[in-house]
NUVEX-680616 format. One line per field, with one value per residue (C-alpha): residue in three letters; chain; residue number from 1; x, y, z. Coordinates in Angstrom, 1 decimal, padded with zeros to 4 digits. Each point is the difference from the previous one (the first is absolute). Example, Ala and Ser with C-alpha at 12.3 -4.5 7.8 and 13.67 -1.06 7.14 Angstrom:
residues 2
rest = (ALA/SER) $
kette = (A/A) $
nr = (1/2) $
u = (012.3/001.4) $
v = (-004.5/003.4) $
w = (007.8/-000.7) $
end
This chain:
residues 166
rest = (UNK/UNK/UNK/UNK/UNK/UNK/UNK/UNK/UNK/UNK/UNK/UNK/UNK/UNK/UNK/UNK/UNK/UNK/UNK/UNK/UNK/UNK/UNK/UNK/UNK/UNK/UNK/UNK/UNK/UNK/UNK/UNK/UNK/UNK/UNK/UNK/UNK/UNK/UNK/UNK/UNK/UNK/UNK/UNK/UNK/UNK/UNK/UNK/UNK/UNK/UNK/UNK/UNK/UNK/UNK/UNK/UNK/UNK/UNK/UNK/UNK/UNK/UNK/UNK/UNK/UNK/UNK/UNK/UNK/UNK/UNK/UNK/UNK/UNK/UNK/UNK/UNK/UNK/UNK/UNK/UNK/UNK/UNK/UNK/UNK/UNK/UNK/UNK/UNK/UNK/UNK/UNK/UNK/UNK/UNK/UNK/UNK/UNK/UNK/UNK/UNK/UNK/UNK/UNK/UNK/UNK/UNK/UNK/UNK/UNK/UNK/UNK/UNK/UNK/UNK/UNK/UNK/UNK/UNK/UNK/UNK/UNK/UNK/UNK/UNK/UNK/UNK/UNK/UNK/UNK/UNK/UNK/UNK/UNK/UNK/UNK/UNK/UNK/UNK/UNK/UNK/UNK/UNK/UNK/UNK/UNK/UNK/UNK/UNK/UNK/UNK/UNK/UNK/UNK/UNK/UNK/UNK/UNK/UNK/UNK/UNK/UNK/UNK/UNK/UNK/UNK) $
kette = (A/A/A/A/A/A/A/A/A/A/A/A/A/A/A/A/A/A/A/A/A/A/A/A/A/A/A/A/A/A/A/A/A/A/A/A/A/A/A/A/A/A/A/A/A/A/A/A/A/A/A/A/A/A/A/A/A/A/A/A/A/A/A/A/A/A/A/A/A/A/A/A/A/A/A/A/A/A/A/A/A/A/A/A/A/A/A/A/A/A/A/A/A/A/A/A/A/A/A/A/A/A/A/A/A/A/A/A/A/A/A/A/A/A/A/A/A/A/A/A/A/A/A/A/A/A/A/A/A/A/A/A/A/A/A/A/A/A/A/A/A/A/A/A/A/A/A/A/A/A/A/A/A/A/A/A/A/A/A/A/A/A/A/A/A/A) $
nr = (1/2/3/4/5/6/7/8/9/10/11/12/13/14/15/16/17/18/19/20/21/22/23/24/25/26/27/28/29/30/31/32/33/34/35/36/37/38/39/40/41/42/43/44/45/46/47/48/49/50/51/52/53/54/55/56/57/58/59/60/61/62/63/64/65/66/67/68/69/70/71/72/73/74/75/76/77/78/79/80/81/82/83/84/85/86/87/88/89/90/91/92/93/94/95/96/97/98/99/100/101/102/103/104/105/106/107/108/109/110/111/112/113/114/115/116/117/118/119/120/121/122/123/124/125/126/127/128/129/130/131/132/133/134/135/136/137/138/139/140/141/142/143/144/145/146/147/148/149/150/151/152/153/154/155/156/157/158/159/160/161/162/163/164/165/166) $
u = (011.3/002.9/-001.9/-001.2/003.5/001.1/-002.2/002.0/003.4/002.1/001.4/-002.7/000.9/-003.4/001.2/002.2/-003.0/-002.2/002.5/000.2/-003.8/-000.4/002.7/-001.8/-003.3/001.7/000.6/-002.8/-001.8/-002.9/-001.6/001.3/001.9/-000.6/000.5/-003.4/000.3/003.6/-001.3/-002.9/002.4/002.4/-002.9/-001.3/003.5/000.1/-003.5/000.8/003.3/-002.0/-002.5/002.5/002.7/-002.2/002.0/003.1/-001.8/000.4/-002.8/-003.4/000.9/000.7/-003.2/-002.1/001.5/-000.5/-003.7/-000.4/002.0/-002.0/-003.3/001.1/001.4/-003.2/-003.7/-001.4/003.4/001.4/-002.9/000.4/003.7/-000.8/-002.5/002.1/001.3/-003.4/-001.3/002.7/-000.8/-003.8/-000.6/000.3/-002.2/-002.8/000.9/000.2/-003.5/-001.6/001.6/-000.9/-003.6/-000.2/001.6/-002.1/-003.3/000.5/002.8/-000.1/-003.2/002.0/003.0/003.3/000.0/-003.4/000.9/003.1/-002.0/-002.5/002.8/001.8/-003.2/-000.5/003.6/001.4/-002.3/000.0/003.8/000.4/-002.4/001.5/003.5/-001.0/-001.4/003.0/002.3/-001.7/-000.5/003.2/002.7/-000.2/000.0/002.7/002.2/-000.6/000.9/003.2/001.0/-000.5/002.0/002.8/000.1/000.0/002.6/002.1/003.6/000.9/003.1/002.7/001.2/003.5/002.4/002.1/003.5/002.9/000.7/-003.3) $
v = (000.5/001.1/003.0/001.1/-000.6/003.1/002.2/-000.8/000.8/003.1/-000.1/-001.8/-001.8/-000.6/-001.1/-002.7/-001.3/000.2/-002.0/-002.7/-000.2/-000.2/-002.7/-002.0/000.4/-001.3/-003.4/-002.3/-002.1/-002.3/000.2/003.6/-000.6/002.0/003.6/001.3/-001.3/001.4/003.5/-000.1/-000.7/002.7/002.5/-000.8/000.7/003.3/000.9/-000.7/001.9/003.0/-000.3/-000.4/002.4/002.6/002.8/-001.1/000.1/003.1/002.3/-001.3/-003.7/000.9/002.1/-002.7/-002.7/002.2/000.4/-003.8/-000.7/002.5/-001.4/-003.6/001.1/001.5/-000.6/-003.5/-001.4/001.0/-001.8/-003.1/000.1/000.0/-002.8/-002.0/-002.5/-000.7/-000.3/-002.5/-002.1/000.0/-000.1/-003.8/-000.7/001.8/-000.7/-003.8/-000.6/002.7/-001.3/-003.6/001.0/001.9/-002.9/-002.7/001.8/001.7/-002.1/000.1/001.9/003.2/001.0/000.4/003.8/000.2/-002.5/002.1/003.2/-001.6/-001.3/003.3/002.0/-002.2/-000.5/003.5/002.0/-002.8/-000.3/003.7/000.3/-002.9/001.4/003.4/-001.6/-002.2/002.9/002.2/-002.7/-002.0/001.6/003.6/-001.2/-002.5/002.8/002.2/-002.9/-000.6/003.6/-000.1/-003.2/001.4/003.2/-001.9/-002.7/001.8/000.4/003.4/001.1/000.6/003.6/000.3/001.0/003.1/-000.8/001.2/002.6/001.7) $
w = (-001.1/-002.2/-001.2/003.5/001.3/-001.9/002.3/003.1/-001.5/000.7/-003.6/-002.0/-003.2/-001.4/-003.4/001.6/002.0/-003.1/-002.0/002.7/000.2/-003.7/-000.2/002.6/-001.8/-003.2/001.6/-001.3/002.6/-000.2/-003.4/-000.3/-003.3/-003.1/-001.1/001.0/003.6/000.2/-001.2/002.5/002.9/-001.1/-000.4/003.5/001.4/-001.8/001.1/003.7/-000.4/-001.2/002.8/002.8/-001.3/-001.8/001.6/-002.0/-003.3/-002.1/-001.3/-001.1/000.7/003.7/000.2/-001.5/002.2/003.1/-000.8/-000.3/003.1/002.1/-001.3/000.8/003.4/001.4/000.5/-000.7/-001.0/003.4/001.8/-002.2/000.9/003.7/-000.5/-002.3/002.5/001.4/-003.5/-000.8/003.1/-000.4/-003.7/-000.5/003.0/-001.8/-003.7/000.3/001.3/-002.2/-003.1/000.9/000.5/-003.3/-001.9/001.7/-000.5/-003.3/-001.6/-003.7/-000.1/000.2/-001.9/001.8/-000.2/001.6/002.7/000.7/000.2/002.5/002.2/-000.1/000.8/003.1/001.1/-000.4/002.4/002.6/000.0/000.2/002.8/002.0/-000.7/001.3/003.2/000.6/-000.7/002.5/002.7/-000.4/-002.1/001.5/003.6/-000.8/-001.5/003.0/002.3/-002.0/000.4/003.7/000.3/-002.1/002.0/003.2/-000.8/-002.6/001.0/001.0/-001.8/002.5/000.0/-001.3/002.6/-000.9/-001.1/002.1/-002.7/000.5) $
end
């Protein structure tokens, strides 16, 4: 949020926002202690900074960050972004019974990586398909309804009356 907040500013101060984001990322939480976890959190902040604010990076770094940002902003990643809320809501409804079935029927007969692969192979396409259906049948109509309601009931800004000097 701190990094994206730079985009809406008239006089952006990206380094200030980056410093604040890095300071927040430096705060250990959970079992996030240790130099390696600290460095990973800081690298993630720098990476997101580069992706969000690539226009402010000089030379080759800006060009490389732009290519990555453009690739992540289009195609399948855009579709996954649109479906992400549906995926979030649906995934456990599918994952729990599938994982329970695989564990119950195959248990220790299969290694953990193979059980994971089987569950993933079943859950991923089902969740994506159901998410697409709920997105098209529920989310999109709901968004349209929300726009209609907002247009209908939004306050009209009163026109300013001219001052006596005008």
